[in-house]
KEDRENNU-644472 format. One record per residue (C-alpha): x, y, z; residue in three letters; residue number from 0. Coordinates in nm, 3 decimals. Layout:
N
<r><xx>X</xx><yy>Y</yy><zz>Z</zz><nuti>ALA</nuti><dovo>NUM</dovo></r>
...
// end
This chain:
94
<r><xx>-1.129</xx><yy>6.591</yy><zz>-3.793</zz><nuti>MET</nuti><dovo>0</dovo></r>
<r><xx>-1.118</xx><yy>6.240</yy><zz>-3.761</zz><nuti>SER</nuti><dovo>1</dovo></r>
<r><xx>-1.422</xx><yy>5.933</yy><zz>-3.777</zz><nuti>ARG</nuti><dovo>2</dovo></r>
<r><xx>-1.533</xx><yy>5.676</yy><zz>-3.545</zz><nuti>SER</nuti><dovo>3</dovo></r>
<r><xx>-1.833</xx><yy>5.513</yy><zz>-3.690</zz><nuti>ASN</nuti><dovo>4</dovo></r>
<r><xx>-1.914</xx><yy>5.770</yy><zz>-3.872</zz><nuti>GLY</nuti><dovo>5</dovo></r>
<r><xx>-1.930</xx><yy>6.029</yy><zz>-3.650</zz><nuti>ARG</nuti><dovo>6</dovo></r>
<r><xx>-1.721</xx><yy>6.327</yy><zz>-3.641</zz><nuti>PRO</nuti><dovo>7</dovo></r>
<r><xx>-1.416</xx><yy>6.319</yy><zz>-3.330</zz><nuti>GLU</nuti><dovo>8</dovo></r>
<r><xx>-1.550</xx><yy>6.630</yy><zz>-3.041</zz><nuti>PRO</nuti><dovo>9</dovo></r>
<r><xx>-1.364</xx><yy>6.865</yy><zz>-2.977</zz><nuti>GLU</nuti><dovo>10</dovo></r>
<r><xx>-1.075</xx><yy>6.796</yy><zz>-2.731</zz><nuti>VAL</nuti><dovo>11</dovo></r>
<r><xx>-0.950</xx><yy>7.009</yy><zz>-2.471</zz><nuti>ILE</nuti><dovo>12</dovo></r>
<r><xx>-0.659</xx><yy>6.769</yy><zz>-2.386</zz><nuti>MET</nuti><dovo>13</dovo></r>
<r><xx>-0.535</xx><yy>6.418</yy><zz>-2.473</zz><nuti>ASN</nuti><dovo>14</dovo></r>
<r><xx>-0.361</xx><yy>6.258</yy><zz>-2.162</zz><nuti>PHE</nuti><dovo>15</dovo></r>
<r><xx>-0.074</xx><yy>5.944</yy><zz>-2.186</zz><nuti>ALA</nuti><dovo>16</dovo></r>
<r><xx>-0.335</xx><yy>5.709</yy><zz>-2.017</zz><nuti>ASP</nuti><dovo>17</dovo></r>
<r><xx>-0.547</xx><yy>5.754</yy><zz>-2.336</zz><nuti>GLY</nuti><dovo>18</dovo></r>
<r><xx>-0.791</xx><yy>5.945</yy><zz>-2.157</zz><nuti>PHE</nuti><dovo>19</dovo></r>
<r><xx>-0.883</xx><yy>6.270</yy><zz>-2.328</zz><nuti>SER</nuti><dovo>20</dovo></r>
<r><xx>-1.248</xx><yy>6.540</yy><zz>-2.211</zz><nuti>TYR</nuti><dovo>21</dovo></r>
<r><xx>-1.445</xx><yy>6.663</yy><zz>-2.443</zz><nuti>SER</nuti><dovo>22</dovo></r>
<r><xx>-1.541</xx><yy>7.084</yy><zz>-2.415</zz><nuti>LYS</nuti><dovo>23</dovo></r>
<r><xx>-1.877</xx><yy>7.028</yy><zz>-2.423</zz><nuti>GLY</nuti><dovo>24</dovo></r>
<r><xx>-1.962</xx><yy>6.734</yy><zz>-2.149</zz><nuti>LYS</nuti><dovo>25</dovo></r>
<r><xx>-1.737</xx><yy>6.968</yy><zz>-1.942</zz><nuti>MET</nuti><dovo>26</dovo></r>
<r><xx>-1.964</xx><yy>7.280</yy><zz>-1.953</zz><nuti>GLU</nuti><dovo>27</dovo></r>
<r><xx>-2.187</xx><yy>7.069</yy><zz>-1.900</zz><nuti>GLU</nuti><dovo>28</dovo></r>
<r><xx>-2.095</xx><yy>6.907</yy><zz>-1.602</zz><nuti>ALA</nuti><dovo>29</dovo></r>
<r><xx>-2.035</xx><yy>7.200</yy><zz>-1.422</zz><nuti>PHE</nuti><dovo>30</dovo></r>
<r><xx>-2.378</xx><yy>7.399</yy><zz>-1.511</zz><nuti>ARG</nuti><dovo>31</dovo></r>
<r><xx>-2.640</xx><yy>7.406</yy><zz>-1.263</zz><nuti>PRO</nuti><dovo>32</dovo></r>
<r><xx>-2.838</xx><yy>7.097</yy><zz>-1.282</zz><nuti>GLY</nuti><dovo>33</dovo></r>
<r><xx>-2.539</xx><yy>6.960</yy><zz>-1.481</zz><nuti>GLY</nuti><dovo>34</dovo></r>
<r><xx>-2.334</xx><yy>6.564</yy><zz>-1.454</zz><nuti>LEU</nuti><dovo>35</dovo></r>
<r><xx>-2.214</xx><yy>6.601</yy><zz>-1.104</zz><nuti>LEU</nuti><dovo>36</dovo></r>
<r><xx>-2.605</xx><yy>6.663</yy><zz>-0.947</zz><nuti>GLU</nuti><dovo>37</dovo></r>
<r><xx>-2.729</xx><yy>6.417</yy><zz>-1.179</zz><nuti>LYS</nuti><dovo>38</dovo></r>
<r><xx>-2.454</xx><yy>6.149</yy><zz>-1.083</zz><nuti>ALA</nuti><dovo>39</dovo></r>
<r><xx>-2.500</xx><yy>6.200</yy><zz>-0.718</zz><nuti>ALA</nuti><dovo>40</dovo></r>
<r><xx>-2.719</xx><yy>5.961</yy><zz>-0.547</zz><nuti>PRO</nuti><dovo>41</dovo></r>
<r><xx>-2.941</xx><yy>6.125</yy><zz>-0.337</zz><nuti>ALA</nuti><dovo>42</dovo></r>
<r><xx>-2.953</xx><yy>6.027</yy><zz>0.045</zz><nuti>LYS</nuti><dovo>43</dovo></r>
<r><xx>-3.169</xx><yy>5.929</yy><zz>0.283</zz><nuti>ALA</nuti><dovo>44</dovo></r>
<r><xx>-3.178</xx><yy>6.233</yy><zz>0.505</zz><nuti>ALA</nuti><dovo>45</dovo></r>
<r><xx>-3.125</xx><yy>6.017</yy><zz>0.894</zz><nuti>LYS</nuti><dovo>46</dovo></r>
<r><xx>-3.209</xx><yy>6.292</yy><zz>1.131</zz><nuti>ASP</nuti><dovo>47</dovo></r>
<r><xx>-3.542</xx><yy>6.384</yy><zz>1.210</zz><nuti>PRO</nuti><dovo>48</dovo></r>
<r><xx>-3.529</xx><yy>6.789</yy><zz>1.196</zz><nuti>ALA</nuti><dovo>49</dovo></r>
<r><xx>-3.370</xx><yy>6.725</yy><zz>0.856</zz><nuti>VAL</nuti><dovo>50</dovo></r>
<r><xx>-3.641</xx><yy>6.494</yy><zz>0.710</zz><nuti>ALA</nuti><dovo>51</dovo></r>
<r><xx>-3.899</xx><yy>6.788</yy><zz>0.808</zz><nuti>ALA</nuti><dovo>52</dovo></r>
<r><xx>-3.744</xx><yy>7.089</yy><zz>0.618</zz><nuti>LEU</nuti><dovo>53</dovo></r>
<r><xx>-3.904</xx><yy>7.112</yy><zz>0.275</zz><nuti>LYS</nuti><dovo>54</dovo></r>
<r><xx>-3.725</xx><yy>7.045</yy><zz>-0.031</zz><nuti>ARG</nuti><dovo>55</dovo></r>
<r><xx>-3.802</xx><yy>7.394</yy><zz>-0.169</zz><nuti>ASP</nuti><dovo>56</dovo></r>
<r><xx>-3.635</xx><yy>7.578</yy><zz>0.132</zz><nuti>ASP</nuti><dovo>57</dovo></r>
<r><xx>-3.308</xx><yy>7.322</yy><zz>0.046</zz><nuti>ILE</nuti><dovo>58</dovo></r>
<r><xx>-3.305</xx><yy>7.400</yy><zz>-0.268</zz><nuti>ASP</nuti><dovo>59</dovo></r>
<r><xx>-3.343</xx><yy>7.803</yy><zz>-0.265</zz><nuti>LEU</nuti><dovo>60</dovo></r>
<r><xx>-3.072</xx><yy>7.820</yy><zz>0.011</zz><nuti>VAL</nuti><dovo>61</dovo></r>
<r><xx>-2.862</xx><yy>7.580</yy><zz>-0.186</zz><nuti>VAL</nuti><dovo>62</dovo></r>
<r><xx>-2.851</xx><yy>7.761</yy><zz>-0.536</zz><nuti>HIS</nuti><dovo>63</dovo></r>
<r><xx>-2.885</xx><yy>8.142</yy><zz>-0.419</zz><nuti>GLU</nuti><dovo>64</dovo></r>
<r><xx>-2.561</xx><yy>8.131</yy><zz>-0.154</zz><nuti>PHE</nuti><dovo>65</dovo></r>
<r><xx>-2.381</xx><yy>7.898</yy><zz>-0.391</zz><nuti>GLU</nuti><dovo>66</dovo></r>
<r><xx>-2.321</xx><yy>7.603</yy><zz>-0.069</zz><nuti>ILE</nuti><dovo>67</dovo></r>
<r><xx>-2.336</xx><yy>7.212</yy><zz>0.007</zz><nuti>PRO</nuti><dovo>68</dovo></r>
<r><xx>-2.695</xx><yy>7.072</yy><zz>0.038</zz><nuti>ARG</nuti><dovo>69</dovo></r>
<r><xx>-2.579</xx><yy>6.985</yy><zz>0.419</zz><nuti>ALA</nuti><dovo>70</dovo></r>
<r><xx>-2.490</xx><yy>7.324</yy><zz>0.479</zz><nuti>GLN</nuti><dovo>71</dovo></r>
<r><xx>-2.822</xx><yy>7.436</yy><zz>0.390</zz><nuti>ALA</nuti><dovo>72</dovo></r>
<r><xx>-2.966</xx><yy>7.191</yy><zz>0.610</zz><nuti>GLU</nuti><dovo>73</dovo></r>
<r><xx>-2.770</xx><yy>7.266</yy><zz>0.903</zz><nuti>LYS</nuti><dovo>74</dovo></r>
<r><xx>-2.860</xx><yy>7.645</yy><zz>0.854</zz><nuti>ALA</nuti><dovo>75</dovo></r>
<r><xx>-3.211</xx><yy>7.543</yy><zz>0.828</zz><nuti>LEU</nuti><dovo>76</dovo></r>
<r><xx>-3.227</xx><yy>7.320</yy><zz>1.096</zz><nuti>VAL</nuti><dovo>77</dovo></r>
<r><xx>-3.003</xx><yy>7.565</yy><zz>1.315</zz><nuti>GLU</nuti><dovo>78</dovo></r>
<r><xx>-3.309</xx><yy>7.861</yy><zz>1.262</zz><nuti>ASN</nuti><dovo>79</dovo></r>
<r><xx>-3.612</xx><yy>7.575</yy><zz>1.297</zz><nuti>GLY</nuti><dovo>80</dovo></r>
<r><xx>-3.715</xx><yy>7.536</yy><zz>0.964</zz><nuti>GLY</nuti><dovo>81</dovo></r>
<r><xx>-3.732</xx><yy>7.939</yy><zz>0.917</zz><nuti>ASP</nuti><dovo>82</dovo></r>
<r><xx>-3.678</xx><yy>8.045</yy><zz>0.603</zz><nuti>LEU</nuti><dovo>83</dovo></r>
<r><xx>-3.643</xx><yy>8.349</yy><zz>0.630</zz><nuti>GLU</nuti><dovo>84</dovo></r>
<r><xx>-3.454</xx><yy>8.335</yy><zz>0.939</zz><nuti>LYS</nuti><dovo>85</dovo></r>
<r><xx>-3.223</xx><yy>8.110</yy><zz>0.748</zz><nuti>THR</nuti><dovo>86</dovo></r>
<r><xx>-3.136</xx><yy>8.346</yy><zz>0.482</zz><nuti>LEU</nuti><dovo>87</dovo></r>
<r><xx>-3.081</xx><yy>8.672</yy><zz>0.691</zz><nuti>ARG</nuti><dovo>88</dovo></r>
<r><xx>-2.853</xx><yy>8.485</yy><zz>0.909</zz><nuti>ALA</nuti><dovo>89</dovo></r>
<r><xx>-2.678</xx><yy>8.351</yy><zz>0.604</zz><nuti>LEU</nuti><dovo>90</dovo></r>
<r><xx>-2.650</xx><yy>8.679</yy><zz>0.450</zz><nuti>VAL</nuti><dovo>91</dovo></r>
<r><xx>-2.540</xx><yy>8.840</yy><zz>0.834</zz><nuti>ASN</nuti><dovo>92</dovo></r>
<r><xx>-2.197</xx><yy>8.645</yy><zz>0.807</zz><nuti>LEU</nuti><dovo>93</dovo></r>
// end
């Protein structure tokens, strides 16, 4: 294991010809719920007033339980009048 600036080199999954390499720990963190991918994505302002009226907790619940994109969860909630129970039933019956 070589050292760089006094620290051990991270575990590398693969070195590429262009010089880039990927750390296993960082890759696992990126794909964990709430990991790097979700933190890196900037929050977009809601343009549609119907989407703005939805509760953030309801949207988050639908996104995490059904593992669907946020936009799809918002669309499902808007189609069901913002009613969480109705939206969950509609998504289960798809």
